[in-house]
C-alpha positions in Angstrom: 109.0 -13.0 35.0 111.0 -13.3 31.6 114.3 -15.2 31.8 117.4 -13.1 32.3 118.6 -14.3 28.8 116.1 -11.7 27.5 118.3 -8.9 28.8 121.2 -8.1 26.6 124.3 -7.7 29.2 126.9 -6.8 26.6 127.5 -2.9 26.5 124.5 -2.3 28.8 124.1 0.9 30.7 123.2 1.8 34.3 120.0 3.3 32.8 119.0 0.2 30.8 119.7 -2.2 33.9 117.4 0.1 36.2 114.9 0.1 33.3 114.8 -3.7 33.3 114.5 -3.8 37.1 111.4 -1.4 36.9 110.0 -3.5 34.3 110.3 -6.7 36.3 112.4 -8.4 33.6 115.7 -8.6 35.7 116.8 -8.9 39.1 120.0 -7.9 40.8 120.7 -11.7 41.5 120.2 -12.5 37.8 122.4 -9.5 36.6 125.3 -10.5 39.1 125.1 -14.3 38.0 125.2 -13.0 34.3 128.5 -11.1 34.9 129.9 -13.9 37.0 129.2 -16.3 34.2 131.1 -13.9 31.7 134.0 -13.8 34.2 134.0 -17.6 34.5 133.9 -18.0 30.7 136.4 -15.2 29.6 138.7 -14.2 32.4 140.8 -17.3 33.1 139.4 -19.5 30.3 139.0 -18.6 26.6 140.9 -15.4 25.6 142.1 -15.4 29.5 141.8 -11.8 29.8 143.3 -12.1 33.4 141.6 -9.0 34.8 140.6 -10.1 38.2 142.5 -11.1 41.3 139.5 -12.2 43.3 135.8 -12.4 43.4 133.3 -11.4 46.2 132.0 -14.5 47.8 129.1 -12.6 49.0 128.1 -10.9 45.7 124.9 -13.1 45.2 124.0 -12.6 48.8 124.1 -8.8 48.5 122.1 -8.9 45.3 119.3 -10.9 47.2 119.3 -8.3 49.9 119.0 -5.6 47.3 116.1 -7.3 45.4 114.2 -7.7 48.7 114.8 -4.0 49.4 113.6 -3.2 46.0 110.3 -5.2 46.4 109.8 -3.6 49.8 110.6 0.0 49.2 112.2 0.7 45.7 115.8 1.5 45.0 118.1 2.0 48.0 120.1 4.6 45.9 121.1 5.8 42.6 123.3 2.9 41.9 120.8 0.2 43.2 122.0 -3.2 41.9 124.8 -1.9 39.7 127.8 -4.5 39.6 131.1 -2.6 39.9 134.8 -3.9 40.1 137.4 -2.3 42.3 141.0 -2.1 41.6 142.9 -4.3 44.0 144.4 -1.1 45.6 141.4 -0.2 47.7 139.8 -2.1 50.5 136.5 -4.0 49.9 135.5 -5.8 53.2 134.6 -9.2 51.6 137.8 -9.6 49.7 141.6 -9.4 50.2 143.7 -6.3 49.1 146.8 -7.9 47.5 148.3 -5.1 45.3 148.9 -7.8 42.8 151.9 -8.9 44.8 152.9 -12.1 46.6 154.0 -9.8 49.4 150.2 -9.0 50.2 148.8 -12.5 49.4 145.7 -13.2 51.6 145.8 -9.8 53.0 142.3 -9.3 54.6 141.9 -5.6 55.8 138.5 -6.2 57.1 137.1 -2.9 56.0 135.6 -1.0 53.3 137.4 2.0 51.9 135.8 5.4 52.1 134.7 5.2 48.6 133.6 1.7 48.5 131.3 2.5 51.5 129.8 5.4 49.7 129.2 3.2 46.6 127.7 0.6 48.5 125.4 3.0 50.4 124.3 4.2 46.7 123.3 0.5 46.0 126.4 -0.8 44.2 127.5 -4.4 44.3 131.2 -5.2 44.3 131.7 -8.3 42.2 135.7 -8.6 42.5 139.0 -6.9 42.5 140.9 -6.1 39.5 144.4 -6.7 38.5 147.0 -3.8 38.6 150.6 -3.0 38.1 152.1 -4.8 41.1 152.2 -2.6 44.2 150.1 0.0 42.3 152.6 1.1 39.5 153.3 0.5 35.8 151.5 -1.7 33.3 149.5 -4.5 34.6 151.9 -7.4 35.6 152.3 -8.9 39.0 154.1 -11.5 40.9 150.6 -12.9 42.3 148.6 -13.0 38.9 151.0 -12.7 35.9 149.8 -10.3 33.0 146.6 -8.7 32.1 145.7 -8.9 28.4 144.4 -6.2 26.2 140.8 -6.8 25.1 141.6 -6.0 21.6 145.1 -7.7 21.1 145.7 -10.6 23.5 149.3 -10.4 23.0 149.5 -6.9 24.2 149.4 -5.3 27.8 146.1 -3.8 29.2 148.3 -0.9 30.3 148.3 0.1 33.9 148.4 0.3 36.6 144.6 0.1 36.5 144.8 -2.3 33.7 142.5 -5.0 35.3 139.8 -2.3 35.7 140.1 -1.0 32.2 140.0 -4.5 30.8 137.1 -5.7 33.1 135.1 -2.6 31.9 135.6 -3.0 28.4 135.0 -6.9 28.4 131.7 -6.3 30.0 132.7 -8.1 33.3 130.8 -5.4 35.1 128.8 -2.4 34.6 131.6 0.1 35.6 135.0 -0.3 37.2 137.0 1.7 39.7 140.7 2.7 39.1 143.3 4.7 40.7 145.8 7.1 39.2 149.1 8.4 40.3 151.1 8.8 37.2 148.7 7.6 34.3 147.1 4.5 35.8 143.6 5.2 34.8 144.0 7.1 31.5 146.4 4.7 29.8 144.5 1.5 30.3 141.0 3.2 29.7 142.2 4.2 26.3 144.1 1.1 25.4 140.9 -1.1 26.3 138.5 1.5 24.5 136.6 2.8 27.6 136.2 6.3 29.1 138.3 7.0 32.2 138.8 10.0 34.6 141.3 11.3 37.2 139.1 13.8 39.0 140.7 17.0 40.6 142.7 15.7 43.6 140.6 16.4 46.7 137.1 15.4 45.2 137.4 11.8 45.9 138.9 10.2 49.2 141.7 7.8 49.1 140.8 6.5 52.7 141.3 2.8 52.9 143.4 2.7 49.7 147.1 2.0 49.2 149.2 5.0 48.4 147.0 7.7 49.8 147.6 10.4 52.3 150.0 12.0 52.9 151.0 11.7 49.3 148.6 13.8 47.0 149.3 12.5 43.4 146.9 9.6 43.7 143.3 9.9 42.9 140.5 7.3 42.5 138.3 7.5 39.4 135.6 5.7 37.4 136.3 3.7 34.1 133.2 3.0 32.2 132.0 2.3 28.6 130.1 5.6 28.5 130.5 9.0 30.0 127.0 9.0 31.3 127.7 5.8 33.4 131.1 7.5 34.5 129.5 10.6 35.6 126.7 8.7 37.4 129.2 6.6 39.4 131.4 9.8 40.2 128.3 11.4 41.6 128.4 8.8 44.4 132.2 8.8 45.0 132.9 12.6 45.7 132.8 13.7 49.3 134.8 15.0 52.3 136.7 12.3 54.4 138.5 13.5 57.6 140.8 10.5 57.3 142.1 11.9 53.9 142.7 15.7 54.5 143.2 16.5 50.8 139.5 16.1 50.4 139.2 19.4 52.6 140.3 21.1 49.3 137.3 19.7 47.5 134.5 20.9 49.7 132.2 23.2 47.8 133.6 22.4 44.4 131.3 19.4 43.3 128.0 20.1 41.8 125.0 18.2 43.1 125.3 16.0 40.0 127.8 15.6 37.2 125.5 13.4 35.4 122.6 15.9 35.4 124.8 18.5 33.7 125.5 16.5 30.6 124.9 18.2 27.4 125.3 17.0 23.7 125.8 20.6 22.8 128.5 21.4 25.3 131.3 21.8 22.6 129.3 24.6 20.8 131.2 27.8 21.4 133.8 26.3 23.8 137.4 27.4 23.2 139.6 24.3 23.0 143.4 24.5 22.8 145.3 21.7 21.2 148.4 20.7 22.8 150.8 19.0 20.1 154.2 19.0 21.7 155.2 15.4 22.5 155.1 15.0 26.2 154.7 11.3 26.7 156.8 9.0 28.8 159.6 7.4 26.7 157.8 8.5 23.7 159.3 8.2 20.1 157.9 11.1 17.8 159.6 9.5 14.8 158.1 6.3 15.0 155.4 4.8 12.8 153.2 4.0 15.9 153.5 7.6 17.0 152.3 8.7 13.4 149.4 6.5 13.4 148.2 7.9 16.8 148.7 11.5 15.5 146.3 10.6 12.4 143.6 9.5 15.0 144.3 12.5 16.9 144.2 14.9 13.9 140.7 13.4 13.0 139.5 13.8 16.6 140.4 17.7 16.5 138.5 18.0 13.2 135.4 16.3 15.0 135.5 18.7 17.8 135.5 21.7 15.5 132.7 20.0 13.7 130.8 19.8 17.1 131.0 23.6 17.3 134.1 24.3 19.3 136.6 27.0 18.5 139.8 25.4 18.1 143.3 27.2 19.0 145.8 25.0 17.4 148.5 24.7 18.6 148.9 26.1 22.0 152.4 26.0 23.6 153.1 25.9 27.3 156.6 27.5 28.0 159.2 25.2 29.3 156.7 22.3 29.4 159.1 19.4 28.9 162.1 20.8 30.9 159.8 21.1 34.0 158.1 17.8 33.5 161.6 16.2 33.7 162.0 17.5 37.2 159.4 15.1 38.5 160.7 13.4 41.7 159.1 11.4 44.6 159.6 11.5 48.3 160.6 8.6 50.1 159.4 10.1 53.4 155.8 10.7 51.8 155.8 7.2 50.5 156.8 5.6 54.0 154.3 7.8 55.7 151.6 6.6 53.3 152.3 3.0 53.8 152.1 3.4 57.6 148.8 5.1 57.1 147.4 2.7 55.0 148.4 -0.5 57.0 147.5 1.0 60.4 143.8 0.8 59.3 144.0 -2.8 58.3 143.0 -5.4 60.5 145.7 -7.8 59.3 148.7 -5.9 57.8 151.5 -8.3 56.6 154.2 -5.5 57.3 154.4 -2.4 59.4 156.5 -0.4 57.3 157.9 -0.4 53.7 161.3 -1.2 54.9 159.9 -4.4 56.6 158.4 -5.4 53.3 161.5 -4.8 51.3 163.3 -6.9 53.9 161.0 -9.9 53.4 162.4 -12.6 51.2 159.1 -12.3 49.1 160.4 -9.0 47.8 162.7 -10.6 45.5 159.7 -12.2 43.7 158.3 -8.8 43.1 158.7 -7.7 39.4 162.0 -6.2 38.5 160.8 -2.6 37.6 158.3 -2.5 40.8 161.1 -3.3 43.0 163.3 -0.6 41.5 160.6 1.9 42.1 160.5 1.0 45.9 164.2 1.0 46.2 164.8 4.2 44.3 166.3 7.0 46.7 164.6 10.3 46.0 166.9 13.0 47.5 165.2 15.8 49.4 166.9 18.2 46.8 165.2 16.7 43.9 161.8 16.5 45.6 162.1 20.3 46.5 163.1 21.0 42.8 159.9 19.1 41.6 157.7 21.0 44.0 159.1 24.4 42.6 158.5 23.1 39.1 155.0 21.8 39.8 154.0 25.4 41.2 155.7 27.1 38.2 154.0 24.7 35.5 150.7 25.2 37.3 151.0 29.1 36.8 152.3 28.7 33.2 149.3 26.4 32.4 146.9 28.5 33.9 148.3 31.5 32.0 148.1 29.7 28.8 144.4 29.1 29.4 143.8 32.8 30.5 145.7 34.3 27.6 143.9 32.3 25.0 140.5 32.3 26.8 140.4 28.5 26.8 137.7 26.4 28.3 139.9 23.1 28.0 143.1 21.8 26.5 143.0 18.7 24.5 145.9 16.3 23.9 146.6 12.6 22.9 145.3 10.4 25.7 148.5 8.2 25.0 151.1 9.0 22.4 151.6 5.4 21.5 149.3 2.2 21.3 149.4 -0.7 23.6 152.9 -2.6 23.7 153.6 -6.3 23.8 153.4 -8.2 27.0 156.6 -10.1 26.1 158.4 -6.7 26.0 157.2 -5.6 29.2 158.2 -8.7 31.3 161.3 -9.4 29.6 164.1 -7.0 28.0 163.6 -4.4 26.9 161.2 -3.9 29.7 158.8 -1.5 28.0 156.5 0.1 30.4 154.0 3.1 30.3 155.0 3.9 26.9 153.9 7.3 25.6 151.7 8.5 28.4 151.5 12.1 29.1 151.6 12.8 33.0 150.9 16.6 32.8 147.7 16.3 34.8 149.3 14.2 37.6 152.3 16.6 37.6 149.9 19.4 38.3 147.7 17.4 40.6 144.9 19.7 41.1 143.6 19.5 37.5 140.8 17.2 36.1 141.6 14.9 33.1 139.3 12.8 31.3 140.0 10.3 28.4 137.5 9.4 25.6 138.0 6.8 22.9 138.9 8.6 19.5 138.8 5.3 17.4 141.5 3.0 16.1 144.8 3.3 14.3 145.4 1.9 10.9 146.7 -1.1 12.6 143.5 -1.5 14.6 144.8 -0.3 18.0 142.7 1.9 20.2 143.7 5.4 20.8 142.0 8.4 22.4 142.0 12.0 23.5 142.2 14.0 26.8 140.1 16.8 28.0 142.3 18.7 30.7 141.0 21.8 32.6 141.3 24.3 35.3 141.3 23.1 38.9 137.9 21.7 40.0 136.3 22.2 36.6 135.6 18.6 36.4 132.0 19.1 35.4 132.8 20.9 32.2 135.4 18.3 31.2 132.9 15.5 31.5 130.5 17.6 29.5 133.0 18.1 26.6 133.9 14.3 26.9 130.2 13.5 26.7 129.5 15.9 23.6 132.6 14.5 21.6 131.5 10.8 22.6 127.9 11.5 21.5 129.1 13.2 18.1 131.6 10.2 17.3 130.4 7.1 19.0 134.0 5.3 18.7 133.4 2.9 21.6 133.7 -0.8 20.2 133.0 -4.0 22.2 135.9 -6.4 22.0 135.3 -9.5 19.8 137.5 -11.6 22.1 134.7 -11.6 24.8 131.4 -11.9 22.9 
């Protein structure tokens, strides 16, 4: 057998890994070791990306089991021997779930979340758990690990809250990573680290065994990958009904047999794409130079979509958009119930309730902004106003798509580029800057982001394809066609 050094791990794809397995030039054990070697060299040393909270002590053992299965009967599933990294918000039996916080240090739930179990059944190997915005919110800073660095500029944030997943996928610490989004937690770190990321329509992917799941509905798990093809292949094994997460009942009957099988380089030909230009990002600054530089990248992306054969409707305007988005409000009751639902499935929960966690002396070590999120009192009146606004905005959004006969709406993935880490952990405490949250406000729409290149000052930017409820397949197809036409993905030089 050839040495594993003959296999080029940087920027490799699922298809290339499987081709190497079939050719006998690579084993799962060799591949896992190569990824572990990269993590050893670059995650806490060298550029110190700091994308991982923990490693799976049984990853090599699992690789050996899969290698033996391959020799005996061939692949166990469509993701045989594919190394993944999971955001440390979802349970993987072999590792702690810490939420990046001292509150949950050493917390061993002793179970696989629903999605992790499905991915393992498909043959995936979980290498480790990724850093995240502490307690699953905000840019990726946490009392347990510090801050995760952007792979293109080590002084800047990876974004969040799935910043570790985005950085790990981009730095080639894994084949694909899994993130979770409740506000912009997949899309922002995906684009700021130059990878593809998707928040599927709520209900397609279970949050069972994941912090911040049922009965809240905003959060969704999604894949983060270097290519749209790999994203689709992993999503194929993630979707499915889970009775412990009732929202997945809404997704039954809405998923094709395979998203990956529907990919088409010509998908944009004849598609009607609306361009949403109104600034809608969180704390966005439309008059700033940074906003203008992102707009330059966006304008080029719109031209490229047109060149790929799409009919462009530019601009489209959603009535009352910003006024309605401003009414977003949470529910303390839902968050309390969600916390209890998650910890009751853990074999070793450190707290029984959110109130108990906030009463712990450790809570004062939680980052300032994350403490404030937990301590915020959402009134029932504000939450009711949000629910009404959400229903109205969904109707207005669908009406615009119907009136203009649109197949998708495209907007900036993030309206600003990655911000400085020092400005996130010190005054002015910049966090989540420039991120549109239209998709998580509407909840039941799919949203996928794709790299669109770099600004003049060499910071990553991207675009979003946003569509009708459960039209995930077409959003993935459009993203694939754009990716294939432009090829903007660039491997970071910090992790050669």
